[in-house]
C-alpha positions as CSV (number, residue, x, y, z in Angstrom):
1,M,69.7,116.1,85.2
2,V,70.1,112.5,83.8
3,R,72.9,110.5,85.4
4,K,75.5,109.3,83.0
5,A,76.3,105.6,82.9
6,K,79.8,104.7,84.2
7,L,81.9,102.6,81.8
8,L,85.2,101.0,82.6
9,F,87.2,99.7,79.7
10,L,89.6,97.0,80.8
11,C,92.5,95.3,79.1
12,T,95.8,93.8,80.1
13,G,98.2,96.7,80.1
14,N,95.9,99.7,79.8
15,S,98.4,100.9,77.2
16,C,96.5,100.9,74.0
17,R,93.0,99.6,73.3
18,S,91.4,100.7,76.6
19,Q,93.1,104.1,76.4
20,M,91.6,104.5,72.9
21,A,88.2,103.4,74.0
22,E,88.2,105.8,77.0
23,A,89.2,108.7,74.7
24,W,86.7,107.9,72.0
25,T,83.9,107.6,74.5
26,K,84.7,110.9,76.2
27,H,84.9,112.5,72.8
28,L,81.9,111.0,71.1
29,K,79.6,110.0,73.9
30,G,80.6,112.2,76.8
31,D,77.1,113.5,77.2
32,Q,75.9,109.9,77.9
33,F,78.8,108.2,79.7
34,E,81.5,108.7,82.2
35,A,84.4,106.7,80.7
36,Y,87.4,105.2,82.5
37,S,90.1,102.7,81.6
38,A,92.3,100.4,83.5
39,G,94.5,97.3,83.1
40,V,95.0,94.1,85.0
41,E,98.8,94.6,84.5
42,P,99.4,98.3,83.7
43,R,102.4,99.0,81.4
44,G,102.3,102.7,80.5
45,V,100.6,104.3,77.5
46,D,101.9,103.0,74.2
47,P,103.6,105.8,72.1
48,R,102.1,104.4,68.9
49,A,98.6,104.5,70.4
50,V,99.3,108.2,71.3
51,K,100.4,108.8,67.7
52,A,97.3,107.0,66.2
53,M,94.9,109.0,68.3
54,A,96.7,112.3,67.5
55,E,96.1,111.5,63.8
56,V,92.4,111.9,64.5
57,R,93.0,115.0,66.7
58,L,92.5,113.2,70.1
59,D,95.3,113.8,72.5
60,I,95.9,110.9,74.9
61,S,99.5,111.9,75.7
62,G,98.5,113.0,79.2
63,Q,96.6,109.8,80.0
64,K,98.2,107.3,82.5
65,S,98.0,103.5,82.7
66,K,96.0,102.6,85.8
67,D,95.6,99.4,87.7
68,V,92.0,98.3,88.0
69,G,92.4,98.3,91.8
70,A,93.0,102.1,91.6
71,F,89.2,102.5,91.3
72,G,88.6,101.1,94.8
73,N,85.0,101.1,95.6
74,M,83.8,103.1,92.5
75,E,80.7,101.4,91.1
76,F,80.4,101.0,87.3
77,D,77.3,100.3,85.3
78,Y,79.4,98.4,82.7
79,V,82.8,96.9,82.7
80,I,83.9,96.2,79.1
81,T,86.8,93.8,78.6
82,L,88.7,94.4,75.4
83,C,91.0,91.4,75.3
84,D,90.7,87.7,76.4
85,N,93.3,88.1,79.1
86,A,91.3,90.9,80.8
87,R,88.1,88.8,80.5
88,E,89.8,85.8,82.1
89,S,91.5,88.0,84.8
90,C,88.6,90.3,85.5
91,P,88.3,91.1,89.2
92,Y,85.0,90.9,91.0
93,F,82.5,93.7,90.5
94,P,79.1,94.1,92.3
95,A,76.2,92.2,90.8
96,K,74.6,95.3,89.4
97,T,77.7,95.8,87.1
98,K,77.2,94.3,83.7
99,L,80.3,92.6,82.4
100,I,80.7,92.7,78.6
101,H,83.4,91.4,76.4
102,K,84.2,93.1,73.1
103,G,87.6,91.8,72.0
104,F,89.9,93.7,69.6
105,D,93.2,92.7,68.1
106,D,96.3,93.8,70.1
107,P,98.2,96.4,68.0
108,P,101.5,96.0,69.9
109,R,101.5,92.3,69.3
110,L,100.6,92.6,65.6
111,A,103.3,95.3,65.2
112,E,106.1,93.0,66.5
113,N,106.4,91.5,63.0
114,A,106.1,94.8,61.1
115,R,108.9,95.6,58.6
116,N,108.7,99.3,59.4
117,D,106.9,101.9,61.5
118,E,104.3,102.6,58.8
119,E,103.4,99.0,58.6
120,A,103.2,98.8,62.4
121,M,101.0,102.0,62.5
122,A,98.5,100.3,60.1
123,H,97.6,97.9,62.9
124,Y,97.1,100.7,65.4
125,R,94.9,102.7,62.9
126,R,92.7,99.7,62.1
127,V,92.0,98.9,65.7
128,R,91.6,102.6,66.6
129,D,88.9,102.8,63.9
130,E,87.2,99.6,65.0
131,I,87.1,100.9,68.6
132,R,85.6,104.1,67.3
133,A,82.9,102.2,65.4
134,F,82.1,100.2,68.6
135,V,81.8,103.4,70.7
136,E,79.6,105.0,68.1
137,S,77.2,102.0,68.5
138,L,76.8,102.8,72.2
139,P,74.4,102.5,74.1
140,E,72.6,100.2,71.6
141,E,75.6,97.7,71.6
142,L,75.4,97.4,75.4
143,M,71.7,96.3,75.2
144,T,72.4,93.5,72.8
145,V,74.9,91.7,75.1
């Protein structure tokens, strides 16, 4: 049996982008990776992220925001930061862990100026689809960094 690589998706709040990345990875690449997500300042799962993922039949409503410290001594093969703040605040990981940055726009921040919920959801959908494309490129994308 081949060991699955362990991935940790890290962003600031573990409310949106990292939750989406974890769900996409489990759904699309669960045979190759063990996916986890965490935040440097967890805030709770964003309801619009839940809605955006439900539109593609992925239920993240039961997922919880987790602090990166909750993983204690778990060793990851890759830690993928999804925002600049997480990259700058990333805690120490053992030398064997490859740190990768793949930034995505922050849907909640973009949605702040939306005129209505549909306009706000457009940001979530775009980032959701960008994250899916990134996950679909795994593991090749991990080798190019």
